[in-house]
C-alpha positions as semicolon CSV with decimal commas, in nm:
position;residue;x (nm);y (nm);z (nm)
1;M;7,579;14,069;9,650
2;V;7,855;13,792;9,690
3;H;8,168;13,896;9,599
4;L;8,364;13,671;9,387
5;S;8,636;13,595;9,625
6;E;8,398;13,562;9,896
7;K;8,201;13,288;9,687
8;L;8,559;13,137;9,582
9;S;8,656;13,075;9,981
10;N;8,295;12,951;10,071
11;E;8,346;12,664;9,824
12;R;8,717;12,583;9,897
13;E;8,558;12,577;10,299
14;L;8,305;12,319;10,147
15;G;8,593;12,117;9,996
16;K;8,780;12,112;10,293
17;W;8,480;11,997;10,525
18;L;8,432;11,749;10,263
19;I;8,782;11,620;10,233
20;N;8,793;11,634;10,640
21;K;8,459;11,425;10,663
22;L;8,553;11,142;10,423
23;K;8,892;11,101;10,588
24;Q;8,720;11,001;10,861
25;K;8,554;10,698;10,715
26;Y;8,836;10,580;10,462
27;D;9,196;10,506;10,432
28;I;9,265;10,523;10,070
29;S;9,586;10,344;10,163
30;K;9,398;10,025;10,202
31;F;9,209;9,995;9,882
32;Y;9,277;9,936;9,514
33;F;9,315;10,245;9,259
34;V;9,428;10,194;8,913
35;S;9,410;10,563;8,913
36;S;9,671;10,594;9,193
37;L;9,880;10,407;8,997
38;S;10,099;10,206;9,232
39;I;10,268;9,984;8,978
40;N;10,577;9,946;9,107
41;G;10,577;10,273;9,175
42;S;10,576;10,327;8,792
43;K;10,552;10,691;8,618
44;D;10,577;10,536;8,286
45;P;10,268;10,702;8,086
46;F;10,223;10,428;7,879
47;K;10,184;10,157;8,163
48;I;9,948;10,425;8,315
49;L;9,743;10,449;8,018
50;V;9,728;10,082;7,980
51;A;9,606;10,034;8,343
52;T;9,342;10,327;8,320
53;I;9,189;10,121;7,979
54;L;9,208;9,813;8,165
55;S;8,994;9,962;8,437
56;Q;8,728;10,125;8,225
57;N;8,383;9,933;8,297
58;S;8,561;9,726;8,567
59;T;8,684;9,692;8,904
60;D;9,018;9,866;8,982
61;K;9,111;9,502;9,153
62;A;9,017;9,296;8,821
63;A;9,202;9,577;8,640
64;M;9,517;9,553;8,840
65;N;9,495;9,159;8,800
66;A;9,446;9,196;8,419
67;Y;9,749;9,466;8,413
68;H;10,006;9,202;8,605
69;N;9,845;8,898;8,379
70;L;9,973;9,105;8,080
71;E;10,317;9,204;8,258
72;K;10,378;8,804;8,305
73;I;10,379;8,744;7,952
74;T;10,545;9,065;7,798
75;R;10,668;9,403;7,903
76;I;10,426;9,663;7,876
77;S;10,617;9,853;7,615
78;P;10,434;9,976;7,273
79;A;10,695;9,759;7,068
80;H;10,630;9,451;7,301
81;I;10,246;9,469;7,292
82;C;10,246;9,565;6,906
83;R;10,425;9,170;6,844
84;L;10,194;9,012;7,078
85;N;9,917;8,797;6,908
86;Y;9,555;8,978;6,970
87;K;9,411;8,689;7,117
88;V;9,730;8,652;7,335
89;I;9,658;8,996;7,485
90;A;9,285;8,945;7,504
91;S;9,325;8,580;7,715
92;A;9,595;8,808;7,945
93;I;9,330;9,075;8,046
94;R;9,016;8,863;8,050
95;P;8,963;8,955;8,434
96;A;8,917;9,299;8,328
97;G;8,601;9,238;8,143
98;L;8,541;9,347;7,779
99;H;8,871;9,171;7,690
100;K;8,837;9,170;7,324
101;T;8,761;9,526;7,278
102;K;9,049;9,642;7,504
103;A;9,287;9,402;7,339
104;K;9,223;9,543;7,039
105;A;9,242;9,904;7,162
106;L;9,592;9,825;7,316
107;K;9,712;9,692;7,017
108;E;9,604;9,993;6,792
109;L;9,743;10,247;7,061
110;S;10,050;10,053;7,073
111;R;10,086;10,067;6,700
112;I;9,970;10,471;6,718
113;I;10,238;10,540;6,971
114;L;10,539;10,379;6,798
115;S;10,447;10,524;6,448
116;K;10,414;10,913;6,610
117;Y;10,622;10,913;6,920
118;D;10,843;10,629;6,825
119;G;10,726;10,433;7,096
120;D;10,805;10,698;7,364
121;L;10,528;10,904;7,517
122;F;10,731;11,121;7,709
123;K;10,757;11,316;7,358
124;L;10,378;11,402;7,374
125;L;10,417;11,527;7,715
126;K;10,651;11,768;7,651
127;N;10,365;11,985;7,485
128;S;10,094;12,194;7,603
129;E;9,848;12,068;7,834
130;L;9,552;12,140;7,556
131;D;9,777;11,969;7,290
132;I;9,836;11,668;7,469
133;R;9,477;11,644;7,595
134;K;9,389;11,676;7,199
135;E;9,638;11,426;7,095
136;L;9,575;11,157;7,379
137;M;9,195;11,184;7,275
138;K;9,245;11,037;6,934
139;L;9,408;10,702;7,110
140;P;9,172;10,444;7,105
141;N;8,975;10,408;7,442
142;A;9,142;10,725;7,559
143;G;8,826;10,941;7,690
144;S;8,842;11,260;7,915
145;K;8,877;11,059;8,229
146;T;9,182;10,845;8,101
147;C;9,349;11,155;7,984
148;D;9,297;11,314;8,305
149;V;9,409;11,026;8,491
150;L;9,722;10,993;8,286
151;L;9,785;11,388;8,312
152;V;9,715;11,421;8,708
153;N;9,985;11,108;8,744
154;M;10,254;11,261;8,555
155;G;10,212;11,617;8,707
156;V;10,092;11,772;8,424
157;L;9,766;11,901;8,562
158;K;9,566;11,893;8,922
159;T;9,248;11,791;8,882
160;V;8,968;11,571;8,986
161;P;8,933;11,309;8,710
162;V;8,553;11,217;8,729
163;D;8,428;10,872;8,702
164;T;8,069;10,752;8,760
165;H;8,075;10,731;9,149
166;I;8,219;11,102;9,147
167;S;7,939;11,198;8,901
168;R;7,658;11,062;9,093
169;I;7,787;11,223;9,398
170;A;7,818;11,524;9,253
171;K;7,467;11,549;9,138
172;R;7,327;11,418;9,443
173;L;7,536;11,679;9,658
174;G;7,346;11,947;9,413
175;L;7,696;12,080;9,293
176;V;7,624;12,036;8,934
177;P;7,276;11,996;8,731
178;N;7,181;11,629;8,684
179;N;7,202;11,641;8,321
180;A;7,603;11,801;8,394
181;G;7,842;11,595;8,168
182;Y;8,211;11,533;8,238
183;E;8,400;11,865;8,175
184;M;8,098;12,079;8,398
185;I;8,177;11,819;8,684
186;R;8,528;11,828;8,657
187;R;8,553;12,229;8,659
188;R;8,284;12,248;8,931
189;L;8,518;12,026;9,131
190;D;8,834;12,204;9,077
191;E;8,630;12,488;9,223
192;I;8,580;12,342;9,542
193;F;8,917;12,144;9,590
194;D;9,235;12,297;9,650
195;E;9,515;12,175;9,405
196;D;9,691;11,989;9,677
197;D;9,358;11,837;9,780
198;R;9,220;11,721;9,462
199;Y;9,406;11,361;9,402
200;D;9,254;11,283;9,765
201;A;8,925;11,431;9,672
202;H;8,922;11,202;9,335
203;L;9,001;10,892;9,546
204;L;8,754;10,971;9,847
205;L;8,506;11,014;9,666
206;I;8,553;10,688;9,447
207;M;8,566;10,503;9,772
208;H;8,243;10,685;9,912
209;G;8,080;10,550;9,583
210;R;8,165;10,221;9,608
211;T;8,076;10,173;9,949
212;T;7,798;10,448;10,085
213;C;7,682;10,636;9,781
214;K;7,590;10,365;9,598
215;A;7,402;10,412;9,267
216;I;7,109;10,147;9,398
217;N;7,004;10,141;9,757
218;P;7,269;10,456;9,889
219;L;7,331;10,376;10,248
220;C;7,209;10,754;10,342
221;Q;7,188;10,694;10,738
222;E;7,597;10,556;10,731
223;C;7,671;10,902;10,521
224;L;7,891;11,158;10,684
225;I;7,839;11,421;10,443
226;S;7,459;11,397;10,392
227;E;7,367;11,706;10,605
228;K;7,539;11,871;10,272
229;C;7,347;11,647;10,061
230;N;7,037;11,764;9,831
231;Y;6,947;11,404;9,728
232;Y;6,926;11,292;10,137
233;K;6,727;11,584;10,234
234;S;6,450;11,545;9,948
235;Y;6,396;11,162;10,076
236;K;6,437;11,178;10,436
């Protein structure tokens, strides 16, 4: 019988192995990541929230283009976005796709944040993680991943936010069942990766999904972690 501490140790060894292998191939400093939020070094939770919403169903590069377009016409704050005409917002953020839906979401969440927190999300971040998550999830377009990206960037939580790439990789590796949902995948990855490695793991897995472990025609022969992959073993 495997002791719990031994099992955890083995899983953390797998996490270290995955990180080291992926770092051999990917330099995360050379790629666009909205989740890294290098928006002029911003640690403004509202700016992070806006950028993350723009990244939904979009590429990070397109989302950042949309963000900077918006930044050119207004300050990125709840008060300023509330004052903007919906069509002006939609036009600015068009590069991110779904611009009409996202413009409505940005207007509405700005209104809510002004009403409930006087335009200051730092007031919300003073609460417990559970309460923060509960309140964030009430905002338009703020799903689990969006909440986690914000919490990670604000130093509230150390976790692995799960996007479509990370979900696909976790399932192909056999870390979670194929029907696993967001929370199961996130918790499983948190078991595997040390706290201080989780942010890098998030970015590295995204890069791996973008360039190698693609949804269609994955480049398994070029994959540095294929020896641990159930998908590769079943198809080679």
